[in-house]
PyMOL Python script that loads the backbone (N, CA, C, O; Angstrom):
from pymol import cmd

cmd.read_pdbstr("""\
ATOM      1  N   UNK A   1      -0.892  48.186  -4.264  1.00  0.00           N
ATOM      2  CA  UNK A   1      -1.663  47.792  -3.105  1.00  0.00           C
ATOM      3  C   UNK A   1      -2.682  46.750  -3.544  1.00  0.00           C
ATOM      4  O   UNK A   1      -3.427  46.959  -4.501  1.00  0.00           O
ATOM      5  N   UNK A   2      -2.707  45.636  -2.841  1.00  0.00           N
ATOM      6  CA  UNK A   2      -3.654  44.596  -3.215  1.00  0.00           C
ATOM      7  C   UNK A   2      -4.868  44.636  -2.299  1.00  0.00           C
ATOM      8  O   UNK A   2      -4.761  45.000  -1.128  1.00  0.00           O
ATOM      9  N   UNK A   3      -6.009  44.264  -2.833  1.00  0.00           N
ATOM     10  CA  UNK A   3      -7.247  44.270  -2.077  1.00  0.00           C
ATOM     11  C   UNK A   3      -7.614  42.817  -1.777  1.00  0.00           C
ATOM     12  O   UNK A   3      -7.692  41.980  -2.676  1.00  0.00           O
ATOM     13  N   UNK A   4      -7.835  42.542  -0.501  1.00  0.00           N
ATOM     14  CA  UNK A   4      -8.206  41.195  -0.102  1.00  0.00           C
ATOM     15  C   UNK A   4      -9.717  41.116   0.054  1.00  0.00           C
ATOM     16  O   UNK A   4     -10.353  42.026   0.585  1.00  0.00           O
ATOM     17  N   UNK A   5     -10.268  40.024  -0.413  1.00  0.00           N
ATOM     18  CA  UNK A   5     -11.689  39.821  -0.256  1.00  0.00           C
ATOM     19  C   UNK A   5     -11.955  39.223   1.117  1.00  0.00           C
ATOM     20  O   UNK A   5     -11.255  38.311   1.559  1.00  0.00           O
ATOM     21  N   UNK A   6     -12.959  39.741   1.774  1.00  0.00           N
ATOM     22  CA  UNK A   6     -13.348  39.229   3.077  1.00  0.00           C
ATOM     23  C   UNK A   6     -14.451  38.208   2.849  1.00  0.00           C
ATOM     24  O   UNK A   6     -15.514  38.521   2.313  1.00  0.00           O
ATOM     25  N   UNK A   7     -14.172  36.988   3.268  1.00  0.00           N
ATOM     26  CA  UNK A   7     -15.184  35.944   3.101  1.00  0.00           C
ATOM     27  C   UNK A   7     -15.766  35.598   4.457  1.00  0.00           C
ATOM     28  O   UNK A   7     -15.076  35.643   5.475  1.00  0.00           O
ATOM     29  N   UNK A   8     -17.029  35.254   4.457  1.00  0.00           N
ATOM     30  CA  UNK A   8     -17.686  34.906   5.713  1.00  0.00           C
ATOM     31  C   UNK A   8     -17.386  33.466   6.115  1.00  0.00           C
ATOM     32  O   UNK A   8     -17.499  33.119   7.291  1.00  0.00           O
ATOM     33  N   UNK A   9     -17.010  32.631   5.165  1.00  0.00           N
ATOM     34  CA  UNK A   9     -16.707  31.236   5.475  1.00  0.00           C
ATOM     35  C   UNK A   9     -15.216  31.087   5.751  1.00  0.00           C
ATOM     36  O   UNK A   9     -14.389  31.527   4.951  1.00  0.00           O
ATOM     37  N   UNK A  10     -14.870  30.471   6.874  1.00  0.00           N
ATOM     38  CA  UNK A  10     -13.452  30.226   7.124  1.00  0.00           C
ATOM     39  C   UNK A  10     -12.934  29.118   6.213  1.00  0.00           C
ATOM     40  O   UNK A  10     -13.682  28.239   5.784  1.00  0.00           O
ATOM     41  N   UNK A  11     -11.667  29.181   5.938  1.00  0.00           N
ATOM     42  CA  UNK A  11     -11.076  28.161   5.073  1.00  0.00           C
ATOM     43  C   UNK A  11     -11.018  26.826   5.818  1.00  0.00           C
ATOM     44  O   UNK A  11     -11.076  26.801   7.048  1.00  0.00           O
ATOM     45  N   UNK A  12     -10.903  25.720   5.082  1.00  0.00           N
ATOM     46  CA  UNK A  12     -10.852  24.406   5.744  1.00  0.00           C
ATOM     47  C   UNK A  12      -9.710  24.283   6.747  1.00  0.00           C
ATOM     48  O   UNK A  12      -9.853  23.604   7.764  1.00  0.00           O
ATOM     49  N   UNK A  13      -8.587  24.924   6.476  1.00  0.00           N
ATOM     50  CA  UNK A  13      -7.480  24.847   7.416  1.00  0.00           C
ATOM     51  C   UNK A  13      -7.808  25.583   8.710  1.00  0.00           C
ATOM     52  O   UNK A  13      -7.400  25.155   9.790  1.00  0.00           O
ATOM     53  N   UNK A  14      -8.547  26.693   8.604  1.00  0.00           N
ATOM     54  CA  UNK A  14      -8.951  27.427   9.807  1.00  0.00           C
ATOM     55  C   UNK A  14      -9.986  26.641  10.597  1.00  0.00           C
ATOM     56  O   UNK A  14      -9.971  26.649  11.828  1.00  0.00           O
ATOM     57  N   UNK A  15     -10.896  25.954   9.883  1.00  0.00           N
ATOM     58  CA  UNK A  15     -11.870  25.101  10.567  1.00  0.00           C
ATOM     59  C   UNK A  15     -11.165  23.996  11.335  1.00  0.00           C
ATOM     60  O   UNK A  15     -11.491  23.706  12.486  1.00  0.00           O
ATOM     61  N   UNK A  16     -10.199  23.390  10.674  1.00  0.00           N
ATOM     62  CA  UNK A  16      -9.441  22.305  11.310  1.00  0.00           C
ATOM     63  C   UNK A  16      -8.670  22.826  12.514  1.00  0.00           C
ATOM     64  O   UNK A  16      -8.628  22.175  13.558  1.00  0.00           O
ATOM     65  N   UNK A  17      -8.067  23.982  12.372  1.00  0.00           N
ATOM     66  CA  UNK A  17      -7.311  24.595  13.464  1.00  0.00           C
ATOM     67  C   UNK A  17      -8.226  24.914  14.645  1.00  0.00           C
ATOM     68  O   UNK A  17      -7.861  24.705  15.802  1.00  0.00           O
ATOM     69  N   UNK A  18      -9.417  25.423  14.337  1.00  0.00           N
ATOM     70  CA  UNK A  18     -10.388  25.735  15.381  1.00  0.00           C
ATOM     71  C   UNK A  18     -10.850  24.473  16.107  1.00  0.00           C
ATOM     72  O   UNK A  18     -10.988  24.474  17.331  1.00  0.00           O
ATOM     73  N   UNK A  19     -11.086  23.408  15.362  1.00  0.00           N
ATOM     74  CA  UNK A  19     -11.493  22.139  15.977  1.00  0.00           C
ATOM     75  C   UNK A  19     -10.390  21.597  16.878  1.00  0.00           C
ATOM     76  O   UNK A  19     -10.679  21.064  17.950  1.00  0.00           O
ATOM     77  N   UNK A  20      -9.147  21.722  16.467  1.00  0.00           N
ATOM     78  CA  UNK A  20      -8.023  21.259  17.291  1.00  0.00           C
ATOM     79  C   UNK A  20      -7.961  22.065  18.585  1.00  0.00           C
ATOM     80  O   UNK A  20      -7.733  21.502  19.656  1.00  0.00           O
ATOM     81  N   UNK A  21      -8.161  23.372  18.494  1.00  0.00           N
ATOM     82  CA  UNK A  21      -8.162  24.214  19.700  1.00  0.00           C
ATOM     83  C   UNK A  21      -9.307  23.843  20.626  1.00  0.00           C
ATOM     84  O   UNK A  21      -9.142  23.833  21.846  1.00  0.00           O
ATOM     85  N   UNK A  22     -10.477  23.535  20.050  1.00  0.00           N
ATOM     86  CA  UNK A  22     -11.619  23.121  20.857  1.00  0.00           C
ATOM     87  C   UNK A  22     -11.321  21.832  21.605  1.00  0.00           C
ATOM     88  O   UNK A  22     -11.623  21.709  22.792  1.00  0.00           O
ATOM     89  N   UNK A  23     -10.729  20.876  20.908  1.00  0.00           N
ATOM     90  CA  UNK A  23     -10.408  19.590  21.526  1.00  0.00           C
ATOM     91  C   UNK A  23      -9.397  19.776  22.653  1.00  0.00           C
ATOM     92  O   UNK A  23      -9.539  19.183  23.722  1.00  0.00           O
ATOM     93  N   UNK A  24      -8.382  20.595  22.415  1.00  0.00           N
ATOM     94  CA  UNK A  24      -7.386  20.841  23.457  1.00  0.00           C
ATOM     95  C   UNK A  24      -8.012  21.508  24.676  1.00  0.00           C
ATOM     96  O   UNK A  24      -7.682  21.167  25.812  1.00  0.00           O
ATOM     97  N   UNK A  25      -8.909  22.451  24.443  1.00  0.00           N
ATOM     98  CA  UNK A  25      -9.585  23.134  25.551  1.00  0.00           C
ATOM     99  C   UNK A  25     -10.450  22.149  26.334  1.00  0.00           C
ATOM    100  O   UNK A  25     -10.448  22.168  27.565  1.00  0.00           O
ATOM    101  N   UNK A  26     -11.182  21.295  25.638  1.00  0.00           N
ATOM    102  CA  UNK A  26     -12.011  20.295  26.311  1.00  0.00           C
ATOM    103  C   UNK A  26     -11.157  19.297  27.096  1.00  0.00           C
ATOM    104  O   UNK A  26     -11.551  18.858  28.177  1.00  0.00           O
ATOM    105  N   UNK A  27     -10.002  18.941  26.560  1.00  0.00           N
ATOM    106  CA  UNK A  27      -9.111  18.033  27.286  1.00  0.00           C
ATOM    107  C   UNK A  27      -8.595  18.688  28.568  1.00  0.00           C
ATOM    108  O   UNK A  27      -8.479  18.020  29.595  1.00  0.00           O
ATOM    109  N   UNK A  28      -8.287  19.974  28.523  1.00  0.00           N
ATOM    110  CA  UNK A  28      -7.841  20.684  29.729  1.00  0.00           C
ATOM    111  C   UNK A  28      -8.960  20.733  30.768  1.00  0.00           C
ATOM    112  O   UNK A  28      -8.715  20.544  31.959  1.00  0.00           O
ATOM    113  N   UNK A  29     -10.179  20.985  30.318  1.00  0.00           N
ATOM    114  CA  UNK A  29     -11.316  21.008  31.236  1.00  0.00           C
ATOM    115  C   UNK A  29     -11.513  19.635  31.855  1.00  0.00           C
ATOM    116  O   UNK A  29     -11.751  19.521  33.058  1.00  0.00           O
ATOM    117  N   UNK A  30     -11.415  18.593  31.039  1.00  0.00           N
ATOM    118  CA  UNK A  30     -11.588  17.230  31.546  1.00  0.00           C
ATOM    119  C   UNK A  30     -10.510  16.887  32.568  1.00  0.00           C
ATOM    120  O   UNK A  30     -10.801  16.250  33.581  1.00  0.00           O
ATOM    121  N   UNK A  31      -9.281  17.297  32.316  1.00  0.00           N
ATOM    122  CA  UNK A  31      -8.199  17.037  33.271  1.00  0.00           C
ATOM    123  C   UNK A  31      -8.444  17.761  34.591  1.00  0.00           C
ATOM    124  O   UNK A  31      -8.188  17.212  35.663  1.00  0.00           O
ATOM    125  N   UNK A  32      -8.938  18.987  34.511  1.00  0.00           N
ATOM    126  CA  UNK A  32      -9.235  19.734  35.736  1.00  0.00           C
ATOM    127  C   UNK A  32     -10.361  19.077  36.523  1.00  0.00           C
ATOM    128  O   UNK A  32     -10.284  18.974  37.747  1.00  0.00           O
ATOM    129  N   UNK A  33     -11.398  18.635  35.836  1.00  0.00           N
ATOM    130  CA  UNK A  33     -12.497  17.948  36.509  1.00  0.00           C
ATOM    131  C   UNK A  33     -12.039  16.638  37.129  1.00  0.00           C
ATOM    132  O   UNK A  33     -12.484  16.269  38.216  1.00  0.00           O
ATOM    133  N   UNK A  34     -11.157  15.941  36.443  1.00  0.00           N
ATOM    134  CA  UNK A  34     -10.618  14.693  36.974  1.00  0.00           C
ATOM    135  C   UNK A  34      -9.821  14.960  38.250  1.00  0.00           C
ATOM    136  O   UNK A  34      -9.939  14.215  39.223  1.00  0.00           O
ATOM    137  N   UNK A  35      -9.017  16.012  38.246  1.00  0.00           N
ATOM    138  CA  UNK A  35      -8.242  16.362  39.441  1.00  0.00           C
ATOM    139  C   UNK A  35      -9.163  16.728  40.598  1.00  0.00           C
ATOM    140  O   UNK A  35      -8.906  16.347  41.740  1.00  0.00           O
ATOM    141  N   UNK A  36     -10.236  17.467  40.310  1.00  0.00           N
ATOM    142  CA  UNK A  36     -11.198  17.817  41.357  1.00  0.00           C
ATOM    143  C   UNK A  36     -11.904  16.582  41.900  1.00  0.00           C
ATOM    144  O   UNK A  36     -12.132  16.471  43.105  1.00  0.00           O
ATOM    145  N   UNK A  37     -12.249  15.661  41.021  1.00  0.00           N
ATOM    146  CA  UNK A  37     -12.907  14.427  41.447  1.00  0.00           C
ATOM    147  C   UNK A  37     -12.016  13.634  42.383  1.00  0.00           C
ATOM    148  O   UNK A  37     -12.474  13.137  43.412  1.00  0.00           O
ATOM    149  N   UNK A  38     -10.754  13.515  42.032  1.00  0.00           N
ATOM    150  CA  UNK A  38      -9.807  12.791  42.891  1.00  0.00           C
ATOM    151  C   UNK A  38      -9.669  13.498  44.229  1.00  0.00           C
ATOM    152  O   UNK A  38      -9.615  12.840  45.268  1.00  0.00           O
ATOM    153  N   UNK A  39      -9.611  14.830  44.225  1.00  0.00           N
ATOM    154  CA  UNK A  39      -9.483  15.589  45.470  1.00  0.00           C
ATOM    155  C   UNK A  39     -10.693  15.361  46.362  1.00  0.00           C
ATOM    156  O   UNK A  39     -10.546  15.161  47.567  1.00  0.00           O
ATOM    157  N   UNK A  40     -11.903  15.390  45.772  1.00  0.00           N
ATOM    158  CA  UNK A  40     -13.107  15.169  46.575  1.00  0.00           C
ATOM    159  C   UNK A  40     -13.133  13.760  47.155  1.00  0.00           C
ATOM    160  O   UNK A  40     -13.601  13.560  48.276  1.00  0.00           O
ATOM    161  N   UNK A  41     -12.638  12.789  46.405  1.00  0.00           N
ATOM    162  CA  UNK A  41     -12.632  11.417  46.892  1.00  0.00           C
ATOM    163  C   UNK A  41     -11.641  11.237  48.037  1.00  0.00           C
ATOM    164  O   UNK A  41     -11.851  10.392  48.906  1.00  0.00           O
ATOM    165  N   UNK A  42     -10.565  12.020  48.049  1.00  0.00           N
ATOM    166  CA  UNK A  42      -9.522  11.857  49.064  1.00  0.00           C
ATOM    167  C   UNK A  42      -9.790  12.641  50.343  1.00  0.00           C
ATOM    168  O   UNK A  42      -9.044  12.498  51.312  1.00  0.00           O
ATOM    169  N   UNK A  43     -10.835  13.467  50.370  1.00  0.00           N
ATOM    170  CA  UNK A  43     -11.142  14.256  51.566  1.00  0.00           C
ATOM    171  C   UNK A  43     -11.478  13.312  52.712  1.00  0.00           C
ATOM    172  O   UNK A  43     -12.181  12.318  52.531  1.00  0.00           O
ATOM    173  N   UNK A  44     -10.966  13.636  53.892  1.00  0.00           N
ATOM    174  CA  UNK A  44     -11.286  12.858  55.089  1.00  0.00           C
ATOM    175  C   UNK A  44     -12.702  13.235  55.518  1.00  0.00           C
ATOM    176  O   UNK A  44     -12.917  14.244  56.190  1.00  0.00           O
ATOM    177  N   UNK A  45     -13.648  12.413  55.121  1.00  0.00           N
ATOM    178  CA  UNK A  45     -15.046  12.744  55.350  1.00  0.00           C
ATOM    179  C   UNK A  45     -15.424  12.724  56.826  1.00  0.00           C
ATOM    180  O   UNK A  45     -16.320  13.459  57.240  1.00  0.00           O
ATOM    181  N   UNK A  46     -14.755  11.894  57.628  1.00  0.00           N
ATOM    182  CA  UNK A  46     -15.042  11.882  59.064  1.00  0.00           C
ATOM    183  C   UNK A  46     -14.694  13.221  59.694  1.00  0.00           C
ATOM    184  O   UNK A  46     -15.451  13.741  60.513  1.00  0.00           O
ATOM    185  N   UNK A  47     -13.559  13.775  59.317  1.00  0.00           N
ATOM    186  CA  UNK A  47     -13.148  15.070  59.856  1.00  0.00           C
ATOM    187  C   UNK A  47     -14.134  16.160  59.443  1.00  0.00           C
ATOM    188  O   UNK A  47     -14.495  17.011  60.256  1.00  0.00           O
ATOM    189  N   UNK A  48     -14.566  16.139  58.199  1.00  0.00           N
ATOM    190  CA  UNK A  48     -15.529  17.128  57.731  1.00  0.00           C
ATOM    191  C   UNK A  48     -16.859  16.954  58.439  1.00  0.00           C
ATOM    192  O   UNK A  48     -17.538  17.939  58.729  1.00  0.00           O
ATOM    193  N   UNK A  49     -17.241  15.720  58.719  1.00  0.00           N
ATOM    194  CA  UNK A  49     -18.508  15.469  59.401  1.00  0.00           C
ATOM    195  C   UNK A  49     -18.489  16.110  60.785  1.00  0.00           C
ATOM    196  O   UNK A  49     -19.459  16.755  61.183  1.00  0.00           O
ATOM    197  N   UNK A  50     -17.402  15.940  61.513  1.00  0.00           N
ATOM    198  CA  UNK A  50     -17.290  16.534  62.843  1.00  0.00           C
ATOM    199  C   UNK A  50     -17.309  18.055  62.768  1.00  0.00           C
ATOM    200  O   UNK A  50     -17.927  18.724  63.596  1.00  0.00           O
ATOM    201  N   UNK A  51     -16.630  18.582  61.773  1.00  0.00           N
ATOM    202  CA  UNK A  51     -16.590  20.034  61.610  1.00  0.00           C
ATOM    203  C   UNK A  51     -17.977  20.579  61.299  1.00  0.00           C
ATOM    204  O   UNK A  51     -18.386  21.595  61.862  1.00  0.00           O
ATOM    205  N   UNK A  52     -18.707  19.908  60.402  1.00  0.00           N
ATOM    206  CA  UNK A  52     -20.059  20.351  60.073  1.00  0.00           C
ATOM    207  C   UNK A  52     -20.980  20.256  61.283  1.00  0.00           C
ATOM    208  O   UNK A  52     -21.813  21.137  61.493  1.00  0.00           O
ATOM    209  N   UNK A  53     -20.842  19.204  62.076  1.00  0.00           N
ATOM    210  CA  UNK A  53     -21.661  19.070  63.279  1.00  0.00           C
ATOM    211  C   UNK A  53     -21.390  20.218  64.246  1.00  0.00           C
ATOM    212  O   UNK A  53     -22.312  20.743  64.870  1.00  0.00           O
ATOM    213  N   UNK A  54     -20.128  20.604  64.368  1.00  0.00           N
ATOM    214  CA  UNK A  54     -19.774  21.713  65.243  1.00  0.00           C
ATOM    215  C   UNK A  54     -20.443  23.009  64.776  1.00  0.00           C
ATOM    216  O   UNK A  54     -21.057  23.721  65.571  1.00  0.00           O
ATOM    217  N   UNK A  55     -20.318  23.309  63.470  1.00  0.00           N
ATOM    218  CA  UNK A  55     -20.894  24.550  62.960  1.00  0.00           C
ATOM    219  C   UNK A  55     -22.415  24.537  63.029  1.00  0.00           C
ATOM    220  O   UNK A  55     -23.024  25.577  63.278  1.00  0.00           O
ATOM    221  N   UNK A  56     -23.044  23.380  62.814  1.00  0.00           N
ATOM    222  CA  UNK A  56     -24.499  23.310  62.956  1.00  0.00           C
ATOM    223  C   UNK A  56     -24.912  23.544  64.407  1.00  0.00           C
ATOM    224  O   UNK A  56     -25.917  24.208  64.665  1.00  0.00           O
ATOM    225  N   UNK A  57     -24.146  23.004  65.356  1.00  0.00           N
ATOM    226  CA  UNK A  57     -24.452  23.220  66.771  1.00  0.00           C
ATOM    227  C   UNK A  57     -24.308  24.695  67.122  1.00  0.00           C
ATOM    228  O   UNK A  57     -25.128  25.237  67.863  1.00  0.00           O
ATOM    229  N   UNK A  58     -23.275  25.349  66.601  1.00  0.00           N
ATOM    230  CA  UNK A  58     -23.096  26.782  66.835  1.00  0.00           C
ATOM    231  C   UNK A  58     -24.246  27.580  66.229  1.00  0.00           C
ATOM    232  O   UNK A  58     -24.726  28.540  66.832  1.00  0.00           O
ATOM    233  N   UNK A  59     -24.681  27.186  65.051  1.00  0.00           N
ATOM    234  CA  UNK A  59     -25.798  27.868  64.409  1.00  0.00           C
ATOM    235  C   UNK A  59     -27.064  27.720  65.245  1.00  0.00           C
ATOM    236  O   UNK A  59     -27.819  28.679  65.406  1.00  0.00           O
ATOM    237  N   UNK A  60     -27.298  26.527  65.776  1.00  0.00           N
ATOM    238  CA  UNK A  60     -28.507  26.300  66.571  1.00  0.00           C
ATOM    239  C   UNK A  60     -28.472  27.038  67.908  1.00  0.00           C
ATOM    240  O   UNK A  60     -29.522  27.315  68.488  1.00  0.00           O
ATOM    241  N   UNK A  61     -27.289  27.353  68.396  1.00  0.00           N
ATOM    242  CA  UNK A  61     -27.204  28.145  69.630  1.00  0.00           C
ATOM    243  C   UNK A  61     -27.768  29.547  69.422  1.00  0.00           C
ATOM    244  O   UNK A  61     -28.432  30.100  70.299  1.00  0.00           O
ATOM    245  N   UNK A  62     -27.490  30.115  68.240  1.00  0.00           N
ATOM    246  CA  UNK A  62     -27.859  31.505  67.984  1.00  0.00           C
ATOM    247  C   UNK A  62     -29.180  31.660  67.236  1.00  0.00           C
ATOM    248  O   UNK A  62     -29.817  32.710  67.321  1.00  0.00           O
ATOM    249  N   UNK A  63     -29.592  30.643  66.516  1.00  0.00           N
ATOM    250  CA  UNK A  63     -30.841  30.727  65.756  1.00  0.00           C
ATOM    251  C   UNK A  63     -31.999  30.312  66.652  1.00  0.00           C
ATOM    252  O   UNK A  63     -31.993  29.232  67.243  1.00  0.00           O
ATOM    253  N   UNK A  64     -32.959  31.162  66.737  1.00  0.00           N
ATOM    254  CA  UNK A  64     -34.140  30.868  67.540  1.00  0.00           C
ATOM    255  C   UNK A  64     -35.255  30.381  66.607  1.00  0.00           C
ATOM    256  O   UNK A  64     -35.474  30.976  65.552  1.00  0.00           O
ATOM    257  N   UNK A  65     -35.952  29.325  66.976  1.00  0.00           N
ATOM    258  CA  UNK A  65     -37.049  28.859  66.114  1.00  0.00           C
ATOM    259  C   UNK A  65     -38.210  29.842  66.127  1.00  0.00           C
ATOM    260  O   UNK A  65     -38.521  30.429  67.164  1.00  0.00           O
ATOM    261  N   UNK A  66     -38.849  30.018  64.982  1.00  0.00           N
ATOM    262  CA  UNK A  66     -39.992  30.935  64.876  1.00  0.00           C
ATOM    263  C   UNK A  66     -41.268  30.287  65.408  1.00  0.00           C
ATOM    264  O   UNK A  66     -42.189  30.980  65.841  1.00  0.00           O
ATOM    265  N   UNK A  67     -41.317  28.968  65.374  1.00  0.00           N
ATOM    266  CA  UNK A  67     -42.495  28.245  65.834  1.00  0.00           C
ATOM    267  C   UNK A  67     -42.377  28.005  67.343  1.00  0.00           C
ATOM    268  O   UNK A  67     -41.452  27.312  67.767  1.00  0.00           O
ATOM    269  N   UNK A  68     -43.267  28.543  68.159  1.00  0.00           N
ATOM    270  CA  UNK A  68     -43.148  28.391  69.611  1.00  0.00           C
ATOM    271  C   UNK A  68     -43.425  26.964  70.101  1.00  0.00           C
ATOM    272  O   UNK A  68     -43.176  26.662  71.268  1.00  0.00           O
ATOM    273  N   UNK A  69     -43.928  26.093  69.241  1.00  0.00           N
ATOM    274  CA  UNK A  69     -44.207  24.720  69.669  1.00  0.00           C
ATOM    275  C   UNK A  69     -42.983  23.823  69.585  1.00  0.00           C
ATOM    276  O   UNK A  69     -43.011  22.689  70.063  1.00  0.00           O
ATOM    277  N   UNK A  70     -41.916  24.315  68.986  1.00  0.00           N
ATOM    278  CA  UNK A  70     -40.691  23.518  68.874  1.00  0.00           C
ATOM    279  C   UNK A  70     -39.931  23.609  70.176  1.00  0.00           C
ATOM    280  O   UNK A  70     -39.637  24.703  70.656  1.00  0.00           O
ATOM    281  N   UNK A  71     -39.608  22.451  70.756  1.00  0.00           N
ATOM    282  CA  UNK A  71     -38.833  22.416  71.986  1.00  0.00           C
ATOM    283  C   UNK A  71     -37.369  22.658  71.657  1.00  0.00           C
ATOM    284  O   UNK A  71     -36.862  22.214  70.627  1.00  0.00           O
ATOM    285  N   UNK A  72     -36.709  23.363  72.547  1.00  0.00           N
ATOM    286  CA  UNK A  72     -35.290  23.631  72.324  1.00  0.00           C
ATOM    287  C   UNK A  72     -34.442  22.552  72.936  1.00  0.00           C
ATOM    288  O   UNK A  72     -33.215  22.607  72.850  1.00  0.00           O
TER     289      UNK A  72
END
""", "prot")
cmd.dss("prot")
cmd.show_as("cartoon", "prot")
cmd.util.cbc("prot")
cmd.orient("prot")
């Protein structure tokens, strides 16, 4: 039976392997962010604007102002 020494420092090959994994992970994150950026740019902002105006109008129907000096 052989006894292996446990070292706290990783070997250079493990460091290199870890760095490669880090780079690959960062590249995947960057690709996902790029896809999200393209999606946000392609959104029909006019349609969203109308939708937001509708929901704000609905909110104002039900929300009563706390300040009595505000005209409805």
